[in-house]
C-alpha positions in Angstrom: -22.7 -28.7 38.6 -21.1 -25.2 39.1 -20.3 -24.7 42.8 -21.0 -21.4 44.7 -17.3 -20.9 45.3 -16.6 -21.1 41.5 -19.3 -18.5 40.9 -17.9 -16.2 43.6 -14.3 -16.6 42.2 -15.5 -15.9 38.7 -17.4 -12.8 39.9 -14.3 -11.5 41.9 -12.2 -12.1 38.8 -14.4 -10.3 36.3 -16.4 -7.8 38.4 -19.5 -8.4 36.3 -22.3 -11.0 36.6 -22.4 -11.2 32.9 -18.7 -11.9 32.5 -18.8 -14.3 35.5 -21.6 -16.2 33.8 -19.6 -16.4 30.5 -16.6 -17.7 32.5 -18.5 -20.6 34.3 -21.0 -21.3 31.6 -24.1 -19.8 33.2 -26.5 -17.0 32.3 -25.8 -13.6 34.0 -29.3 -13.8 35.5 -28.5 -17.1 37.2 -25.2 -15.8 38.6 -27.0 -12.8 40.0 -29.7 -14.9 41.6 -27.2 -17.4 43.2 -25.0 -14.6 44.6 -28.0 -12.8 46.0 -29.3 -16.0 47.6 -25.9 -16.5 49.3 -26.1 -12.9 50.7 -23.0 -12.0 48.7 -22.5 -8.3 48.4 -22.6 -7.4 44.8 -20.7 -4.6 43.2 -23.0 -1.6 43.4 -24.3 0.4 40.4 -22.2 3.4 41.3 -18.6 3.7 40.1 -16.0 3.8 42.9 -13.5 6.7 43.1 -10.7 4.2 42.2 -12.6 3.2 39.0 -13.3 6.7 38.0 -9.6 7.7 38.4 -8.5 4.7 36.4 -11.2 5.4 33.7 -10.0 9.0 33.4 -6.4 7.9 33.0 -7.2 5.3 30.4 -9.6 7.3 28.3 -6.9 8.9 26.2 -4.8 5.7 25.9 -7.2 2.8 25.2 -10.3 1.9 23.2 -13.6 1.6 25.0 -13.4 -2.2 24.6 -10.0 -2.4 26.2 -11.1 -0.2 29.1 -14.2 -2.3 29.6 -12.0 -5.5 29.8 -9.7 -3.7 32.2 -12.4 -2.5 34.6 -14.7 -5.6 34.2 -17.6 -3.6 33.0 -19.8 -3.9 29.9 -18.8 -1.9 26.8 -22.0 0.2 26.8 -21.6 1.2 30.4 -18.0 2.4 29.9 -19.0 4.4 26.8 -21.9 6.0 28.6 -19.7 6.9 31.6 -17.0 8.4 29.3 -19.7 10.6 27.7 -21.2 11.7 31.1 -17.8 12.6 32.5 -17.1 14.7 29.4 -14.1 12.6 28.6 -15.5 12.2 25.1 -16.3 15.9 24.7 -12.8 16.9 23.7 -13.1 20.3 22.1 -10.7 20.7 19.2 -9.7 18.1 16.7 -6.4 17.3 15.1 -6.3 18.8 11.6 -4.6 16.4 9.2 -2.5 18.6 7.0 -1.4 16.2 4.4 1.1 17.1 1.7 0.6 15.4 -1.7 3.2 12.8 -2.5 4.3 14.4 -5.7 7.5 16.1 -6.8 5.9 19.5 -6.6 5.9 19.7 -2.8 9.3 18.3 -1.7 11.3 20.3 0.8 13.7 21.4 -1.9 10.9 22.5 -4.2 9.1 24.4 -1.5 12.3 26.2 -0.6 12.4 27.4 -4.2 8.8 28.6 -4.0 9.7 30.5 -0.8 12.6 32.3 -2.4 10.6 33.2 -5.4 7.8 34.6 -3.3 10.4 36.7 -1.3 11.9 38.0 -4.5 8.6 38.8 -6.3 6.6 39.9 -3.3 3.7 37.7 -4.3 1.5 36.2 -1.7 1.0 32.5 -1.4 -2.4 32.5 -3.1 -1.4 34.5 -6.1 1.9 32.7 -6.5 0.2 29.2 -6.3 -2.4 30.1 -8.9 0.3 31.6 -11.3 2.2 28.3 -11.0 -0.8 26.0 -11.1 -0.1 24.8 -7.6 -2.7 23.9 -4.9 -2.8 26.8 -2.4 -3.5 24.5 0.6 -0.8 22.1 -0.3 1.8 24.9 -0.6 0.6 26.4 2.7 0.8 23.0 4.5 4.3 22.4 3.0 5.6 25.8 4.2 4.1 25.2 7.7 5.9 21.8 7.9 9.3 22.6 6.3 9.7 26.2 7.2 7.5 27.0 10.2 9.4 30.1 11.2 9.3 31.7 7.8 5.5 30.9 7.5 4.9 32.4 10.9 6.7 35.6 10.0 4.8 35.7 6.6 1.5 35.5 8.5 2.4 38.2 10.9 3.5 40.5 8.1 0.5 39.9 5.9 -2.3 39.6 8.5 -5.2 42.0 8.1 -6.5 41.3 11.6 -5.0 40.4 15.0 -4.1 36.8 15.8 -7.3 34.9 16.7 -8.6 31.4 17.5 -10.1 29.2 14.9 -13.8 28.7 16.0 -13.6 25.0 15.0 -10.2 23.6 16.1 -9.3 26.4 18.4 -5.8 26.8 16.8 -4.3 30.3 16.9 -3.8 31.8 13.4 -3.3 35.2 11.7 -6.2 36.0 9.3 -4.8 36.8 5.8 -8.0 38.4 4.5 -11.0 40.1 6.0 -13.3 37.2 5.2 -11.2 34.5 6.8 -12.9 33.0 9.8 -11.2 29.5 10.0 -7.5 28.7 10.1 -7.8 26.7 6.8 -10.3 25.4 4.3 -10.3 22.0 5.9 -11.6 23.4 9.1 -14.2 25.5 7.2 -15.5 22.4 5.4 -15.5 20.2 8.5 -17.4 22.9 10.4 -20.1 23.0 7.8 -20.4 19.2 7.7 -20.4 19.1 11.5 -23.3 21.6 11.8 -25.4 20.0 9.0 -25.0 16.3 9.9 -23.7 16.1 13.4 -25.5 19.0 15.0 -22.2 20.6 15.8 -21.2 17.6 18.0 -18.6 15.9 15.8 -15.7 17.1 18.0 -17.3 15.2 21.0 -16.8 11.9 19.2 -15.0 9.4 21.5 -11.5 8.7 20.2 -11.6 11.2 17.3 -9.1 13.7 18.9 -6.7 10.9 19.7 -7.1 9.4 16.3 -7.9 6.0 17.6 -10.4 3.6 16.1 -12.7 2.3 18.9 -13.0 -1.1 17.3 -9.6 -2.3 16.0 -7.6 0.1 18.1 -5.6 1.4 15.1 -4.2 4.9 15.5 -3.9 7.7 12.9 -5.5 5.5 10.2 -6.8 7.2 7.1 -10.5 7.9 6.9 -11.2 8.0 10.6 -14.8 9.1 11.0 -17.6 9.7 13.5 -20.0 6.7 13.8 -23.5 7.0 15.2 -23.5 4.1 17.6 -27.3 3.7 17.5 -27.6 4.7 13.9 -28.2 8.3 12.6 -32.0 7.6 12.3 -32.1 6.5 16.0 -30.0 9.3 17.4 -31.4 12.6 16.0 -29.6 14.6 18.8 -26.2 13.1 17.9 -25.4 12.1 21.5 -23.7 8.7 20.9 -20.7 9.1 18.6 -17.5 7.1 18.4 -14.5 7.1 16.0 -14.1 4.2 13.6 -11.6 3.8 10.8 -12.9 3.3 7.2 -12.7 -0.5 7.3 -14.3 -1.0 10.7 -17.0 1.6 9.9 -17.9 -0.4 6.8 -18.0 -3.7 8.8 -20.3 -2.3 11.5 -22.6 -0.7 9.0 -23.0 -3.9 6.9 -23.4 -6.2 9.9 -25.9 -3.8 11.5 -28.2 -4.2 8.6 -28.1 -8.0 8.5 -30.9 -10.0 10.2 -28.7 -12.9 11.4 -27.0 -10.7 14.0 -29.8 -11.5 16.4 -28.9 -15.2 16.6 -26.1 -16.8 18.5 -25.7 -19.6 16.0 -25.0 -17.2 13.1 -22.4 -15.4 15.2 -20.6 -18.7 16.0 -20.5 -19.6 12.3 -19.3 -16.1 11.3 -16.5 -16.2 13.8 -15.4 -19.7 12.7 -15.5 -18.6 9.0 -13.4 -15.5 9.7 -10.8 -17.4 11.7 -10.6 -20.1 9.1 -10.2 -17.5 6.4 -7.4 -15.8 8.3 -5.5 -19.0 9.1 -6.1 -20.8 5.8 -2.4 -20.6 4.8 -1.5 -22.9 7.7 -1.7 -26.6 6.6 -1.8 -27.7 10.3 -4.8 -25.5 11.1 -8.0 -27.5 11.2 -10.5 -25.1 12.6 -11.7 -23.5 15.8 -14.7 -24.1 18.1 -16.5 -21.0 19.3 -19.6 -20.4 21.5 -21.6 -17.2 21.8 -24.1 -16.2 24.4 -26.1 -13.1 23.7 -27.7 -11.3 26.6 -29.6 -8.1 25.8 -29.4 -5.3 28.4 -32.9 -3.8 28.8 -34.5 -1.4 31.2 -35.8 -4.4 33.2 -32.5 -6.2 33.6 -30.0 -3.3 33.5 -29.3 -3.6 37.3 -27.9 -7.1 36.7 -24.9 -5.6 34.9 -23.8 -3.2 37.6 -24.1 -0.2 35.4 -24.5 3.4 36.4 -28.2 4.3 36.2 -27.9 7.8 37.7 
């Protein structure tokens, strides 16, 4: 028999009826009913100033799951609050300017290209094509290894005044009259953003910081914008979060499987994954897991102390 004191202590520790229920082995509904019957003052649906301050400070440092654990609030509520506060609407996105790992773009080689261009008077585009080099790769390499030279080159060859890239907001010097974006990567991402994400890709939670919102990995290759509710269920592209390639694949596959609605299947899945990961240890015999699924609906949303404003 779970005592009232145990329930109160669990609630004080977690700040959520759902997490308190998980801690003492009761349903969140039961915890809510018993605390209400005791006249215990539950945490209101509104966020306190202290919570909002902490949320703002953590938004650029942790994943949504880590913040939810820190604040004792459900994952969905934290994600929603981040979006409503505009913390997920970070205009501008880091442009990954990767240089191919080939012998053609080493610092020494690029220095040679730079000297040849100075002597010949050829611009980067013409020089790259004449030498069968990738224009973008040569440009990125010059920006990385010789930024002062590249800046002077842009100023000397610019056909228009310095301007901001309409996609990433980076200042750049247009080198031809048709150039709108700072580079081709921005131009391509802008087209994809407008056609698939309705122009909201830059609002993806965690994308600017380069942090996968599932595994917490930073600056992993293939970080992409994931439609939390599925593209077909979110035509306005309002719920986007950053996932790395591996995590995106996992979420997509599991989201299409029927068994995810049953607690028993999740328990078996967790056991199989942990067994697979620890199979090298001859002393490891297994793990016991329990799962309790509680769906948040319009009717029971108030039980989870979430902001419904």
